[in-house]
C-alpha positions in Angstrom: 87.4 -74.1 -76.4 90.1 -74.8 -74.1 88.5 -75.2 -70.6 90.0 -74.5 -67.3 90.8 -77.8 -65.6 87.1 -78.6 -65.3 84.1 -77.1 -67.1 80.4 -76.7 -66.4 79.1 -80.2 -67.1 82.4 -81.7 -65.8 82.1 -80.5 -62.2 78.3 -80.6 -62.0 78.0 -84.2 -63.2 81.3 -85.6 -62.2 82.4 -84.1 -58.9 79.8 -85.4 -56.5 82.5 -84.9 -53.9 82.6 -81.1 -54.4 80.9 -79.0 -51.8 80.6 -75.2 -51.6 81.7 -73.9 -48.2 79.2 -71.6 -46.4 81.8 -68.9 -46.0 83.8 -67.8 -49.1 87.4 -67.0 -48.9 88.3 -63.3 -48.5 90.2 -61.7 -51.5 93.9 -61.2 -50.8 93.8 -57.4 -50.6 92.7 -54.1 -52.0 89.3 -52.5 -52.5 87.2 -54.0 -55.3 85.9 -50.6 -56.5 89.5 -49.4 -56.8 90.5 -52.5 -58.6 87.6 -52.3 -60.9 88.5 -48.7 -61.8 92.0 -49.9 -62.8 90.4 -52.6 -64.9 88.2 -50.1 -66.7 91.3 -48.1 -67.5 93.1 -51.1 -68.9 90.1 -52.0 -71.0 90.0 -48.5 -72.5 93.7 -48.6 -73.2 93.1 -51.9 -75.0 90.6 -50.2 -77.4 87.4 -51.2 -75.8 84.7 -48.5 -76.1 83.4 -46.6 -73.2 79.9 -47.7 -74.1 80.9 -51.3 -73.6 82.9 -50.6 -70.4 80.0 -48.8 -68.8 77.4 -51.3 -69.9 79.4 -54.3 -68.8 81.3 -53.1 -65.8 79.1 -50.4 -64.4 77.6 -51.7 -61.2 79.3 -55.1 -61.4 79.8 -56.6 -58.0 82.1 -59.1 -56.4 80.5 -62.5 -55.9 81.9 -64.5 -53.0 80.0 -67.6 -54.1 82.1 -67.8 -57.2 85.3 -67.9 -55.1 83.7 -70.6 -52.9 83.1 -72.7 -56.0 86.6 -72.2 -57.3 88.2 -73.1 -54.0 86.0 -76.1 -53.5 87.0 -77.9 -56.7 87.9 -81.5 -56.0 90.0 -84.0 -57.8 88.3 -86.0 -60.5 88.7 -89.7 -59.5 86.3 -91.6 -61.7 87.7 -94.3 -64.1 86.9 -94.3 -67.8 84.4 -97.1 -67.3 82.6 -95.2 -64.5 82.5 -91.9 -66.3 81.6 -93.1 -69.7 79.1 -95.5 -68.2 77.2 -92.7 -66.5 77.6 -90.1 -69.3 77.2 -91.8 -72.6 74.2 -94.2 -72.4 71.7 -91.4 -71.4 72.8 -89.2 -74.3 73.3 -91.8 -77.0 69.8 -91.9 -78.4 69.5 -88.1 -78.6 72.9 -87.8 -80.0 71.9 -90.1 -82.9 68.8 -88.1 -83.5 70.7 -84.8 -83.6 73.3 -86.2 -85.9 70.5 -87.2 -88.3 68.5 -84.0 -87.8 71.5 -81.8 -88.6 73.0 -84.1 -91.2 73.3 -81.4 -94.0 74.9 -79.0 -91.5 77.4 -81.6 -90.3 78.2 -82.5 -93.9 78.9 -78.8 -94.7 81.0 -78.4 -91.5 83.1 -81.6 -92.3 83.7 -80.4 -95.8 85.0 -77.1 -94.5 86.8 -78.0 -91.3 87.4 -81.8 -91.7 85.8 -82.7 -88.3 83.1 -85.4 -88.4 79.7 -84.7 -87.0 80.0 -87.6 -84.5 82.9 -86.0 -82.8 81.1 -82.6 -82.5 77.9 -84.2 -81.2 79.9 -86.2 -78.6 81.5 -83.0 -77.3 78.1 -81.2 -77.4 76.5 -83.9 -75.4 79.2 -84.2 -72.7 79.7 -80.5 -72.3 76.1 -79.2 -71.8 73.7 -82.1 -72.6 73.3 -80.6 -76.1 72.8 -77.1 -74.8 70.3 -77.9 -72.0 72.7 -77.1 -69.2 75.0 -74.3 -70.3 74.9 -72.2 -67.1 73.2 -69.1 -65.9 76.0 -67.2 -64.1 76.6 -63.6 -65.3 79.9 -64.0 -67.1 81.2 -60.6 -66.5 80.6 -60.7 -62.8 82.1 -64.2 -62.5 85.2 -63.3 -64.4 85.6 -60.0 -62.5 85.4 -61.9 -59.2 87.9 -64.5 -60.3 90.3 -61.8 -61.7 90.1 -59.9 -58.4 90.9 -63.0 -56.4 94.6 -63.9 -56.0 94.7 -67.5 -57.2 94.7 -67.0 -60.9 94.2 -63.3 -61.2 96.2 -62.7 -64.4 94.5 -65.6 -66.3 91.0 -64.3 -65.5 91.9 -60.7 -66.0 92.8 -61.7 -69.6 89.6 -63.6 -70.0 87.6 -60.7 -68.6 89.2 -58.3 -71.1 88.4 -60.8 -73.9 84.8 -61.0 -72.7 84.5 -57.2 -73.0 85.9 -57.5 -76.6 83.2 -60.0 -77.5 80.6 -57.5 -76.3 82.3 -54.6 -78.0 82.4 -56.3 -81.4 78.6 -56.9 -81.2 78.3 -60.6 -80.7 76.1 -60.1 -77.6 75.2 -57.6 -74.9 76.9 -58.0 -71.5 73.5 -58.8 -70.0 73.1 -61.7 -72.4 76.5 -63.2 -71.6 75.7 -65.9 -69.1 77.3 -69.3 -68.6 79.4 -71.4 -66.3 80.6 -70.1 -63.0 84.2 -70.0 -64.2 83.4 -67.9 -67.3 82.8 -70.5 -70.0 80.1 -69.5 -72.5 77.7 -71.4 -74.8 76.6 -74.9 -75.7 80.1 -76.3 -75.9 81.6 -74.0 -73.3 84.1 -71.6 -74.8 86.2 -69.4 -72.6 86.2 -65.8 -73.9 89.7 -66.1 -75.3 88.7 -69.1 -77.3 85.4 -67.5 -78.3 87.4 -64.6 -79.8 89.8 -66.9 -81.7 87.5 -69.6 -82.9 83.9 -68.6 -82.9 82.4 -68.3 -86.4 79.2 -66.8 -87.8 77.8 -69.9 -89.5 74.2 -69.0 -89.8 75.0 -65.7 -91.6 73.3 -63.4 -89.1 76.3 -61.2 -88.7 77.4 -62.2 -85.2 78.9 -65.2 -83.5 76.3 -66.6 -81.1 77.4 -69.7 -79.2 74.5 -69.6 -76.8 71.5 -69.7 -79.2 72.7 -70.5 -82.7 73.3 -74.3 -83.3 75.1 -73.7 -86.6 77.5 -71.2 -84.9 78.0 -73.7 -82.0 78.8 -76.7 -84.1 81.0 -74.9 -86.7 82.9 -73.1 -84.0 83.7 -76.3 -82.2 85.0 -77.8 -85.4 87.0 -74.7 -86.1 88.6 -75.0 -82.7 89.7 -78.6 -83.3 90.9 -77.8 -86.8 93.0 -75.0 -85.5 94.7 -77.4 -83.1 95.6 -79.7 -85.9 92.7 -82.1 -86.5 93.5 -84.4 -89.4 90.7 -85.0 -91.9 89.6 -88.6 -92.4 91.9 -89.9 -89.7 90.9 -91.9 -86.6 90.4 -90.2 -83.2 90.9 -93.2 -80.9 93.5 -93.2 -78.1 97.1 -92.9 -79.4 96.1 -91.1 -82.6 97.1 -87.6 -83.6 93.4 -86.6 -83.4 93.1 -87.9 -79.9 95.9 -85.5 -78.9 93.9 -82.7 -80.5 90.9 -83.7 -78.4 93.1 -83.4 -75.4 93.6 -79.7 -76.3 89.9 -79.5 -75.6 90.1 -81.1 -72.3 93.4 -82.4 -70.9 91.7 -85.2 -68.8 92.5 -88.6 -70.4 89.3 -90.0 -69.0 87.2 -87.2 -70.5 89.0 -87.4 -73.9 88.6 -91.2 -74.0 84.9 -90.7 -73.3 84.5 -88.2 -76.2 86.3 -90.7 -78.5 84.1 -93.6 -77.3 80.9 -91.6 -77.7 81.9 -90.5 -81.1 82.8 -94.0 -82.2 79.3 -95.3 -81.2 77.7 -92.4 -83.1 79.8 -92.9 -86.2 79.1 -96.7 -86.2 75.4 -96.1 -85.6 75.5 -98.2 -82.5 
């Protein structure tokens, strides 16, 4: 899933300097109810059913705390040694256990998508502590708020429409769609646009569930990397083609180096 600049675990763990102002910024203009009506019309024109539009957008409210978080993002300043030192050691033992626990699943995923389990586990651990901290913000409300704001309105309007499409195709109800404050969903934090493109039903239950289904989460993460050019059997360390693929997941060099380092330790059994 391509993140924004920073995703759930990234700001929560890394940006100790980030503070949320007491008073949120005021949107740049227009009435939210009027704006929302226009959004409903756009969604209908895009083929989204009235049932989904009403269930997802009926009664949705503007949330100024989301804008406060967006405006308060700081600049990540930790070095690789600092970031990897605080993020990898506490997760290494559990990462090893999960790699062993799901070994048959990872073997199947690697055979199909070419991505080793060690890489997927590293991303899983860094993103949400293996699903323990994947967020509890109502996704539709968060995306509607960010789409209404003026900073990146078009980007988040697109993500909101894609979130409605996820609901419309039956992957989850709007009320079940909860995640990070900026709209990322699931145990490896997919934005709705990436969810639509790359999420796969890997447990055979007829829907793509990146919140509760571990097989769907892990296979979808591998599918994302494969779609961006992951090369089977090749290294992923800095300077490699696969390292560049990892940077499609998160453009931060420090973050990507930490994923590669974590995956190296897991692959070597260290």
